[in-house]
C-alpha positions in Angstrom: -232.1 265.4 -171.9 -235.6 265.8 -170.4 -236.6 266.1 -166.8 -237.9 263.1 -165.0 -241.3 262.1 -166.5 -244.5 262.9 -164.7 -246.5 260.3 -162.9 -248.1 257.7 -165.2 -245.7 258.3 -168.1 -243.0 255.6 -168.4 -239.4 256.8 -168.5 -237.9 256.7 -172.0 -234.6 254.7 -172.6 -232.3 255.0 -175.5 -230.0 252.0 -175.7 -226.7 252.1 -177.5 -225.3 248.8 -178.9 -222.4 247.6 -181.1 -223.2 243.9 -181.2 -225.7 241.1 -180.5 -227.7 243.0 -177.9 -228.3 240.3 -175.2 -228.5 243.0 -172.5 -230.8 245.0 -174.7 -233.1 241.9 -174.9 -233.2 241.8 -171.2 -234.6 245.4 -171.2 -237.1 244.6 -173.9 -238.3 241.5 -172.0 -238.4 243.3 -168.6 -240.4 246.2 -170.1 -242.9 243.7 -171.7 -243.5 241.8 -168.5 -243.7 244.8 -166.3 -240.7 244.3 -164.1 -239.1 247.4 -165.7 -241.3 250.4 -165.7 -239.9 252.0 -168.8 -240.1 252.0 -172.6 -237.2 251.6 -175.0 -237.6 254.6 -177.2 -234.8 253.8 -179.6 -231.8 251.5 -180.2 -228.8 253.1 -181.9 -225.6 251.3 -183.1 -222.4 252.5 -184.5 -222.4 249.4 -186.8 -225.1 248.4 -189.3 -226.5 244.9 -189.4 -225.8 243.9 -185.8 -228.1 241.7 -183.8 -229.1 244.4 -181.4 -230.7 246.4 -184.2 -232.5 243.2 -185.3 -233.9 242.6 -181.8 -235.3 246.1 -181.8 -236.8 245.8 -185.2 -238.6 242.6 -184.3 -240.6 244.4 -181.6 -241.1 247.7 -183.5 -238.6 249.8 -181.7 -236.9 252.5 -183.8 -233.4 251.2 -184.7 -230.7 253.3 -186.3 -227.1 252.7 -187.4 -224.8 255.7 -187.4 -221.4 254.6 -188.8 -218.5 256.1 -186.8 -216.2 255.6 -189.8 -218.2 258.2 -191.8 -217.0 261.0 -189.6 -213.7 262.8 -189.6 -213.2 262.7 -185.9 -214.4 261.1 -182.7 -215.8 264.5 -181.7 -217.8 264.8 -184.9 -219.3 261.4 -184.4 -220.2 262.0 -180.8 -221.8 265.4 -181.6 -224.0 263.7 -184.2 -224.8 260.8 -181.9 -225.7 263.2 -179.1 -228.1 265.1 -181.4 -229.7 261.8 -182.5 -230.2 260.6 -179.0 -231.7 264.0 -177.9 -234.3 263.7 -180.8 -235.8 260.8 -178.8 -236.1 262.8 -175.6 -234.7 260.0 -173.3 -234.7 260.0 -169.5 -231.8 257.6 -169.4 -229.1 256.6 -172.0 -228.1 253.0 -171.6 -224.8 251.6 -172.9 -225.3 247.9 -173.7 -222.2 246.6 -175.3 -221.5 249.9 -177.1 -217.8 249.6 -178.0 -216.8 253.2 -178.3 -214.7 255.4 -176.0 -216.9 258.5 -175.6 -215.6 262.0 -175.6 -215.8 264.2 -172.4 -218.3 266.5 -174.2 -220.6 263.7 -174.9 -220.4 262.2 -171.4 -220.9 265.6 -169.8 -223.9 266.3 -171.9 -225.7 263.3 -170.5 -223.9 263.2 -167.1 -226.1 261.6 -164.4 -228.3 260.1 -167.1 -225.8 257.8 -168.7 -225.2 254.3 -167.4 -223.0 251.3 -168.4 -222.3 247.8 -167.3 -218.7 246.6 -167.2 -217.6 242.9 -167.0 -215.3 243.2 -164.0 -215.5 244.0 -160.3 -214.7 247.7 -160.6 -212.5 249.5 -159.8 -210.5 246.4 -160.8 -209.8 245.9 -164.5 -211.2 248.9 -166.4 -210.9 248.5 -170.2 -210.8 245.3 -172.2 -210.0 241.5 -171.6 -211.4 241.7 -168.1 -212.1 238.0 -167.6 -208.6 236.8 -168.8 -207.0 239.5 -166.6 -208.9 238.2 -163.6 -207.8 234.6 -164.3 -204.2 235.6 -164.9 -204.1 237.5 -161.6 -205.4 234.4 -159.8 -208.5 236.2 -158.5 -211.0 234.1 -156.6 -213.9 236.2 -157.9 -214.9 238.0 -161.0 -218.2 239.6 -162.0 -219.9 242.7 -163.5 -220.6 246.2 -162.3 -223.3 248.7 -163.3 -222.0 252.2 -163.0 -222.8 255.8 -164.0 -220.6 257.0 -166.8 -218.1 259.8 -166.3 -215.3 261.1 -168.6 -212.8 258.7 -166.8 -212.9 255.3 -168.6 -215.0 252.8 -166.5 -214.4 255.2 -163.6 -217.9 256.4 -162.8 -219.5 255.6 -159.4 -220.6 252.0 -159.1 -224.3 251.2 -158.5 -224.7 247.4 -158.4 -222.2 244.6 -158.6 -222.6 240.8 -159.1 -219.8 238.4 -158.1 -219.1 234.9 -159.4 -216.3 232.5 -158.3 -213.4 231.9 -160.7 -213.1 228.2 -161.1 -209.9 226.3 -161.4 -210.6 225.2 -165.0 -212.1 228.5 -166.2 -211.3 230.0 -169.5 -212.1 233.6 -170.3 -215.0 232.3 -172.4 -216.5 230.1 -169.7 -216.1 232.8 -167.1 -217.7 235.4 -169.4 -220.7 233.1 -170.0 -221.4 232.8 -166.3 -221.0 236.5 -165.7 -223.3 237.4 -168.5 -226.3 235.8 -166.9 -225.8 238.0 -163.9 -225.3 241.1 -166.1 -228.9 240.8 -167.3 -230.2 240.7 -163.8 -228.3 243.5 -162.3 -228.5 245.9 -165.3 -232.3 245.8 -165.4 -232.5 246.1 -161.6 -230.3 249.2 -161.6 -232.3 250.8 -164.5 -235.5 250.1 -162.6 -234.1 251.9 -159.6 -233.4 254.9 -161.8 -236.8 254.8 -163.4 -238.4 254.6 -159.9 -236.6 257.8 -158.9 -234.6 255.9 -156.3 -231.2 256.2 -158.0 -229.3 259.2 -159.1 -225.8 260.6 -159.3 -224.9 263.7 -157.2 -221.5 265.3 -156.8 -219.8 262.3 -158.4 -221.5 259.8 -156.1 -224.2 257.2 -156.8 -227.1 257.8 -154.5 -229.7 255.1 -153.7 -232.7 256.0 -151.6 -231.0 259.1 -150.4 -227.8 257.4 -149.3 -224.4 257.5 -150.9 -223.3 254.0 -152.1 -219.9 252.5 -151.3 -217.1 252.2 -153.8 -218.4 248.8 -155.1 -222.0 249.8 -155.1 -224.7 247.4 -153.8 -223.6 243.8 -153.9 -226.2 241.7 -155.7 -227.8 238.8 -153.9 -229.8 236.4 -156.0 
């Protein structure tokens, strides 16, 4: 990873995707309109032919598929992925629907410069099927959390969290749809904080404007 860019040079993002790339599109749009002071240097997927790669191609962003099935082990894939990411000299690596559990070596290589969004109110419901789990538990709220990535699955310090009510007639799909709109807002906001030099991770804590954030991070207010 590179040091923070000098003044006047936009920070470089490498975005990892496994699917349609709706969060990626929010980064592309925000960079184009100037609300995100960054440039998407590359988009990388572990699957060929996915929508996220198409979105990048449409605006001339380098887009590369590296099939995890072509490697003998998770460690070999992550080593090759790490080297590919490094070739684009990113300031921040953004996981945007990248459906792979990353090895500790990979995470530690990018520690403090690797960020993710998870569709739950962390620390609740790490892992999969978060919306259905919130409904089954009778929760009154669900949402999404932007967090730094550490070797613990979905366990890195939270940066920014959006909360939405769980309605009586919600399905996992309807709840996920409402949460997704907030994901786009909070993810670009958190990445902008990082690119402005306001956000970092120190000693396992998320730090914003020199102050350690609480367990849930900042609570988003629209």
